[in-house]
SETORNU-906712 format. One record per residue (C-alpha): residue number from 1; x, y, z. Coordinates in Angstrom, 1 decimal, decimal comma. Layout:
BEGIN
PT|NUM|X|Y|Z
...
END
This chain:
BEGIN
PT|1|0,1|0,0|-0,1
PT|2|1,3|3,5|-0,9
PT|3|1,9|5,8|2,1
PT|4|0,1|8,8|0,8
PT|5|-3,5|8,9|-0,6
PT|6|-5,8|11,8|-2,0
PT|7|-7,4|14,4|0,3
PT|8|-10,3|16,5|-0,7
PT|9|-11,0|19,5|1,6
PT|10|-14,2|21,5|1,1
PT|11|-14,6|25,0|2,8
PT|12|-17,2|27,6|2,8
PT|13|-15,5|30,8|3,6
PT|14|-12,8|31,0|0,8
PT|15|-12,7|34,6|-0,9
PT|16|-13,3|33,1|-4,3
PT|17|-15,5|30,0|-5,5
PT|18|-12,4|28,2|-6,9
PT|19|-10,9|28,2|-3,3
PT|20|-13,7|26,6|-1,7
PT|21|-12,2|23,1|-2,3
PT|22|-8,7|21,9|-2,3
PT|23|-7,3|18,6|-3,7
PT|24|-4,1|17,5|-2,0
PT|25|-2,3|14,4|-0,6
PT|26|-2,1|13,1|3,0
PT|27|-0,3|10,1|4,8
PT|28|-2,6|7,1|5,0
PT|29|-3,6|7,1|8,6
PT|30|-2,7|4,3|11,0
PT|31|-5,5|2,1|12,5
PT|32|-6,6|3,6|15,8
PT|33|-6,6|0,8|18,4
PT|34|-10,2|1,4|19,4
PT|35|-11,4|2,1|16,0
PT|36|-11,1|1,3|12,3
PT|37|-9,6|2,6|9,1
PT|38|-12,0|2,9|6,3
PT|39|-11,5|2,9|2,5
PT|40|-13,8|5,8|1,3
PT|41|-15,9|4,8|-1,6
PT|42|-18,4|7,8|-1,8
PT|43|-18,7|11,0|0,0
PT|44|-21,5|13,6|0,1
PT|45|-20,3|17,1|-0,8
PT|46|-20,5|19,0|2,5
PT|47|-18,2|21,6|3,8
PT|48|-16,3|21,7|6,8
PT|49|-15,8|24,6|9,4
PT|50|-12,2|23,6|9,8
PT|51|-9,9|24,8|7,0
PT|52|-6,6|23,2|6,1
PT|53|-3,6|25,4|6,5
PT|54|-1,6|24,9|3,3
PT|55|2,0|24,1|3,9
PT|56|1,6|23,6|7,7
PT|57|2,9|19,8|7,8
PT|58|5,8|20,8|5,5
PT|59|6,8|23,7|7,7
PT|60|6,6|21,6|10,9
PT|61|9,0|19,0|9,1
PT|62|11,5|21,8|8,2
PT|63|11,4|23,3|11,7
PT|64|12,1|19,7|13,1
PT|65|8,7|19,9|15,1
PT|66|7,5|16,3|16,0
PT|67|5,0|15,1|13,5
PT|68|1,7|13,8|15,0
PT|69|0,2|10,6|13,8
PT|70|-1,9|11,0|10,7
PT|71|-5,7|11,4|11,6
PT|72|-5,0|12,1|15,3
PT|73|-6,2|15,3|16,9
PT|74|-2,7|16,6|17,3
PT|75|-2,1|16,1|13,7
PT|76|-5,3|18,0|12,9
PT|77|-4,5|20,9|15,2
PT|78|-1,0|21,1|13,6
PT|79|-2,5|21,2|10,1
PT|80|-5,6|23,2|10,3
PT|81|-7,1|26,5|11,4
PT|82|-10,6|27,6|12,0
PT|83|-12,7|28,9|9,3
PT|84|-15,8|31,0|9,6
PT|85|-18,6|30,1|7,1
PT|86|-20,3|32,9|5,3
PT|87|-23,5|32,8|3,3
PT|88|-21,8|34,6|0,3
PT|89|-22,6|32,1|-2,4
PT|90|-26,0|31,0|-3,9
PT|91|-25,4|27,4|-3,1
PT|92|-24,9|28,3|0,7
PT|93|-28,4|30,1|0,6
PT|94|-30,4|27,3|-1,1
PT|95|-29,2|24,4|0,6
PT|96|-26,9|23,2|-2,0
PT|97|-23,8|23,4|0,1
PT|98|-24,1|22,9|3,8
PT|99|-21,9|21,8|6,8
PT|100|-21,4|18,2|7,5
PT|101|-19,5|15,0|7,2
PT|102|-20,7|12,2|4,9
PT|103|-18,8|9,1|4,1
PT|104|-19,7|5,7|3,0
PT|105|-17,0|3,1|2,5
PT|106|-15,5|-0,4|3,4
PT|107|-13,9|-1,3|6,5
PT|108|-10,3|-1,7|5,7
PT|109|-8,8|-2,7|9,1
PT|110|-10,0|-2,8|12,8
PT|111|-8,0|-1,7|15,8
PT|112|-6,3|-4,1|17,9
PT|113|-8,1|-3,2|21,1
PT|114|-11,6|-3,5|19,7
PT|115|-13,5|-6,0|21,8
PT|116|-17,1|-5,6|20,5
PT|117|-17,4|-4,7|16,8
PT|118|-21,3|-4,9|16,8
PT|119|-21,3|-7,1|13,7
PT|120|-18,7|-5,0|11,9
PT|121|-15,7|-6,8|10,3
PT|122|-13,1|-6,2|7,6
PT|123|-14,9|-5,7|4,3
PT|124|-18,3|-4,4|6,0
PT|125|-20,1|-1,6|4,1
PT|126|-20,5|1,4|6,7
PT|127|-21,2|4,9|6,9
PT|128|-19,7|7,3|9,5
PT|129|-21,8|9,0|12,0
PT|130|-20,4|12,6|12,2
PT|131|-18,8|13,5|15,5
PT|132|-16,5|16,3|16,6
PT|133|-13,5|14,1|16,1
PT|134|-14,0|12,8|12,6
PT|135|-11,3|13,4|10,2
PT|136|-10,9|16,7|8,4
PT|137|-11,7|16,3|4,7
PT|138|-12,4|13,3|2,6
PT|139|-9,5|10,9|1,6
PT|140|-9,1|7,4|0,1
PT|141|-8,6|6,2|3,5
PT|142|-9,7|7,8|6,9
PT|143|-9,1|6,7|10,4
PT|144|-12,2|6,5|12,8
PT|145|-11,2|6,6|16,6
PT|146|-14,3|4,8|17,9
PT|147|-15,7|1,9|16,0
PT|148|-19,1|2,5|17,7
PT|149|-19,5|5,6|15,3
PT|150|-19,6|3,2|12,4
PT|151|-23,1|2,2|11,1
PT|152|-23,6|-0,8|8,8
PT|153|-25,3|-0,2|5,4
PT|154|-28,3|-2,5|4,5
PT|155|-27,5|-4,7|1,6
PT|156|-30,6|-3,2|-0,3
PT|157|-29,0|0,3|-0,2
PT|158|-26,3|1,4|-2,4
PT|159|-23,4|3,2|-0,8
PT|160|-23,7|6,3|-3,2
PT|161|-27,1|6,9|-1,5
PT|162|-26,2|5,8|2,0
PT|163|-23,3|8,5|2,1
PT|164|-26,0|11,3|1,8
PT|165|-27,8|10,2|4,9
PT|166|-25,4|11,1|7,8
PT|167|-25,6|14,9|7,7
PT|168|-28,2|15,9|5,0
PT|169|-30,6|13,1|5,4
PT|170|-30,5|13,3|9,3
PT|171|-30,9|17,2|9,1
PT|172|-34,0|16,8|6,8
PT|173|-35,6|14,2|9,0
PT|174|-35,1|16,1|12,2
PT|175|-36,4|19,4|10,3
PT|176|-39,7|17,5|9,1
PT|177|-40,1|16,1|12,7
PT|178|-39,8|19,5|14,3
PT|179|-42,3|20,8|11,7
PT|180|-44,6|17,9|12,3
PT|181|-44,7|18,6|16,0
PT|182|-45,4|22,2|15,6
PT|183|-48,1|21,3|13,0
PT|184|-49,8|18,9|15,4
PT|185|-49,9|21,7|18,2
PT|186|-51,5|24,1|15,7
PT|187|-54,2|21,7|14,8
PT|188|-54,9|20,3|18,4
PT|189|-54,1|23,4|20,5
PT|190|-56,4|25,7|22,2
PT|191|-57,1|27,8|19,0
PT|192|-56,9|24,7|16,5
PT|193|-56,2|25,7|12,8
PT|194|-58,1|24,2|9,9
PT|195|-55,3|24,6|7,4
PT|196|-51,4|25,2|7,8
PT|197|-48,8|26,2|5,2
PT|198|-45,4|24,8|5,2
PT|199|-42,7|26,4|3,2
PT|200|-39,1|25,3|2,3
PT|201|-36,8|27,7|1,0
PT|202|-34,6|26,7|-1,9
PT|203|-34,1|23,5|-3,9
PT|204|-30,5|22,6|-3,1
PT|205|-29,7|19,2|-2,1
PT|206|-30,6|19,7|1,7
PT|207|-33,8|21,6|0,8
PT|208|-34,9|18,7|-1,6
PT|209|-34,1|16,2|1,3
PT|210|-36,5|18,1|3,6
PT|211|-39,0|18,4|0,8
PT|212|-38,9|14,6|0,0
PT|213|-39,1|13,8|3,7
PT|214|-41,7|16,3|4,7
PT|215|-43,9|15,1|1,9
PT|216|-43,6|11,5|3,2
PT|217|-44,4|12,6|6,7
PT|218|-47,4|14,6|5,9
PT|219|-48,8|12,1|3,6
PT|220|-48,7|9,4|6,3
PT|221|-50,2|11,7|8,9
PT|222|-53,7|12,3|10,0
PT|223|-53,6|16,0|8,9
PT|224|-52,5|15,4|5,3
PT|225|-55,4|17,3|3,9
PT|226|-54,9|20,3|6,1
PT|227|-51,4|21,0|5,2
PT|228|-50,3|22,9|2,1
PT|229|-46,8|22,3|1,2
PT|230|-44,9|24,9|-0,7
PT|231|-41,4|26,0|-1,8
PT|232|-39,8|29,5|-2,1
PT|233|-37,3|29,3|-5,0
PT|234|-34,3|31,7|-5,4
PT|235|-34,1|31,3|-9,2
PT|236|-36,5|30,9|-12,0
PT|237|-35,1|27,6|-13,3
PT|238|-35,8|26,2|-9,7
PT|239|-39,5|27,4|-10,0
PT|240|-39,9|25,3|-13,2
PT|241|-38,2|22,2|-11,4
PT|242|-40,6|22,3|-8,6
PT|243|-43,7|22,6|-10,8
PT|244|-42,4|19,6|-13,0
PT|245|-41,7|17,4|-10,0
PT|246|-45,0|17,9|-8,2
PT|247|-47,8|20,1|-9,5
PT|248|-49,5|20,1|-6,1
PT|249|-46,6|22,0|-4,4
PT|250|-47,2|25,7|-4,4
PT|251|-44,1|27,6|-5,6
PT|252|-43,2|31,3|-5,0
PT|253|-40,1|32,9|-6,5
PT|254|-37,9|35,0|-4,0
PT|255|-36,3|37,3|-6,4
PT|256|-33,8|39,1|-4,1
PT|257|-33,7|42,0|-6,6
PT|258|-36,9|43,1|-5,2
PT|259|-37,5|45,1|-1,9
PT|260|-38,3|43,1|1,2
PT|261|-41,7|44,4|1,5
PT|262|-42,5|43,4|-1,9
PT|263|-41,3|39,9|-1,2
PT|264|-43,1|39,5|2,1
PT|265|-46,3|41,0|0,4
PT|266|-46,1|38,6|-2,6
PT|267|-45,4|35,5|-0,5
PT|268|-48,4|36,1|1,9
PT|269|-50,6|36,9|-1,1
PT|270|-49,6|33,7|-3,0
PT|271|-50,7|31,7|0,0
PT|272|-53,7|33,7|0,9
PT|273|-52,3|34,8|4,2
PT|274|-49,3|34,4|6,4
PT|275|-47,4|31,1|6,6
PT|276|-47,2|28,7|9,6
PT|277|-43,9|26,8|9,3
PT|278|-40,8|27,8|7,2
PT|279|-37,7|25,7|6,8
PT|280|-34,6|27,7|5,7
PT|281|-31,3|25,8|6,0
PT|282|-29,0|28,3|4,5
PT|283|-30,5|31,7|5,6
PT|284|-28,8|35,1|5,7
PT|285|-29,9|37,8|8,1
PT|286|-32,0|39,3|5,3
PT|287|-33,8|36,1|4,5
PT|288|-34,4|35,2|8,2
PT|289|-36,1|38,5|8,8
PT|290|-38,2|38,0|5,7
PT|291|-39,2|34,5|7,1
PT|292|-40,2|35,9|10,4
PT|293|-42,3|38,6|8,7
PT|294|-44,0|36,0|6,5
PT|295|-45,3|34,0|9,5
PT|296|-48,5|34,1|11,3
PT|297|-48,6|34,7|15,0
PT|298|-47,2|31,6|16,7
PT|299|-45,6|30,3|13,6
PT|300|-41,9|29,0|13,4
PT|301|-39,0|29,3|11,2
PT|302|-36,7|26,1|11,5
PT|303|-32,9|26,7|10,9
PT|304|-29,7|24,8|11,3
PT|305|-27,6|25,0|14,5
PT|306|-24,8|26,7|12,5
PT|307|-27,2|29,4|11,2
PT|308|-28,8|29,8|14,7
PT|309|-25,4|30,3|16,4
PT|310|-24,8|33,1|14,0
PT|311|-28,1|34,8|13,7
PT|312|-30,2|33,9|16,8
PT|313|-28,6|36,4|19,1
PT|314|-29,6|39,2|16,6
PT|315|-33,1|38,0|15,9
PT|316|-34,5|36,5|19,2
PT|317|-36,0|39,9|20,3
PT|318|-37,5|40,4|16,8
PT|319|-39,3|37,1|17,0
PT|320|-40,5|37,7|20,4
PT|321|-42,0|41,2|19,1
PT|322|-43,8|39,4|16,2
PT|323|-45,0|36,5|18,5
PT|324|-43,2|33,9|16,3
PT|325|-40,6|31,4|17,1
PT|326|-37,1|30,3|15,8
PT|327|-36,0|26,7|16,3
PT|328|-32,8|25,0|15,5
PT|329|-32,5|21,6|14,2
PT|330|-30,5|19,0|16,1
PT|331|-27,9|17,0|14,2
PT|332|-29,6|13,7|15,4
PT|333|-28,4|10,5|16,9
PT|334|-26,6|7,5|15,6
PT|335|-29,8|5,4|16,4
PT|336|-31,8|7,9|14,2
PT|337|-29,1|7,3|11,5
PT|338|-29,8|3,6|11,7
PT|339|-33,4|4,1|11,4
PT|340|-33,1|6,4|8,4
PT|341|-30,8|3,8|6,7
PT|342|-33,4|1,2|7,1
PT|343|-36,3|3,5|5,9
PT|344|-34,4|4,6|2,8
PT|345|-33,4|0,8|2,1
PT|346|-37,0|-0,4|2,2
PT|347|-38,4|2,6|0,3
PT|348|-40,3|4,2|3,1
PT|349|-38,4|7,3|2,5
PT|350|-37,3|8,2|-1,1
PT|351|-33,9|10,0|-1,3
PT|352|-33,6|13,0|-3,6
PT|353|-31,8|12,9|-7,0
PT|354|-28,0|12,9|-6,9
PT|355|-25,1|13,2|-9,3
PT|356|-21,8|11,4|-9,2
PT|357|-18,5|13,2|-9,6
PT|358|-15,0|11,8|-9,5
PT|359|-13,1|12,9|-6,5
PT|360|-10,5|14,4|-8,6
PT|361|-13,2|16,7|-9,9
PT|362|-14,0|18,1|-6,3
PT|363|-12,8|21,7|-7,1
PT|364|-15,2|22,0|-10,2
PT|365|-17,9|20,2|-8,4
PT|366|-17,9|22,5|-5,4
PT|367|-17,7|25,6|-7,7
PT|368|-21,0|24,3|-9,3
PT|369|-22,5|23,8|-5,8
PT|370|-21,6|27,4|-5,0
PT|371|-23,6|28,6|-7,9
PT|372|-26,4|26,1|-7,3
PT|373|-25,8|24,5|-10,7
PT|374|-26,5|20,9|-9,6
PT|375|-29,9|19,3|-9,1
PT|376|-30,1|17,5|-5,8
PT|377|-27,0|16,2|-4,0
PT|378|-23,4|16,1|-5,3
PT|379|-21,5|12,8|-4,4
PT|380|-17,9|12,5|-4,9
PT|381|-16,7|8,9|-5,9
PT|382|-13,4|7,8|-4,6
PT|383|-13,3|4,1|-5,6
PT|384|-15,7|2,6|-8,3
PT|385|-14,4|-0,8|-7,5
PT|386|-16,8|-1,2|-4,5
PT|387|-19,5|0,9|-5,8
END
């Protein structure tokens, strides 16, 4: 085995689109004694909030600084610096590009100190549940410190679909679950509603996941006929895509060249009144204020934890003033990931469309995601032998 492998790093805050991804090489990691080494087959194109510092490892070597084991926390700290994501690109605003870590692959080796593998062995097909200590970036081989963060992939499910579940899939499921709970309270509360409108902003990969899952949730529920599912598109071609996919879904275009008052008025007019639930995964401060103003009293806008950390301090008082709510989506649990894998494998939940790209094309792929130029999820292919 060669001692180095490809490494793809995807960031969100680079000053130019072409700098949002980087292809380089990294040492093949050792096998953690309590974990496993994974041969990566597919990776969902998500960005990291940690950015590789070019040349750090080489600089350490020149200065005779002891080099940490590849894949270890010390190695990551020597080679990376914190990056602050910004919503500058279209793809960040419509859910095409979002934070996460999505890997599906084959177990290459298991650590010597692992006693209980939970049925996982060398050659097992697995996905990685994202934790704080996952490796930075996607490489041909990655080391996972704790084998308990690996989840077997059902035989009926392809690895290219499975890799989109640990971050995007879980976020979508939890967003739909939160929306479902709010809707139930609206229909069964002290002042029950007869009808409620749910709107998802954008048609990027994460937004489509939410649209697919929400549609499944609502169709299986007792209030299916009381819920109007809608989409706010950020581009004209997205408008056409939504109408072609499901003509029952109401679609409104959010042309951000218009004044905010015009957008709010046109949105509420399109749905014969204010909305009740809005899911917005890549929102800016401008878009979040718009969402709050489009809500009926008691309504809720659902956002990711990353967006919440950035914008909630600024908008908490405004939400209280308007008598509306902001709720953040939890990343989910490993047990939820197991359930989601089974649900997609048996067809209870249909995954959104995806496109395959070679890992060597990561820079071009991320550039297209930044411009929201890919329908559905973008999946990077590292090893087609196991696909």
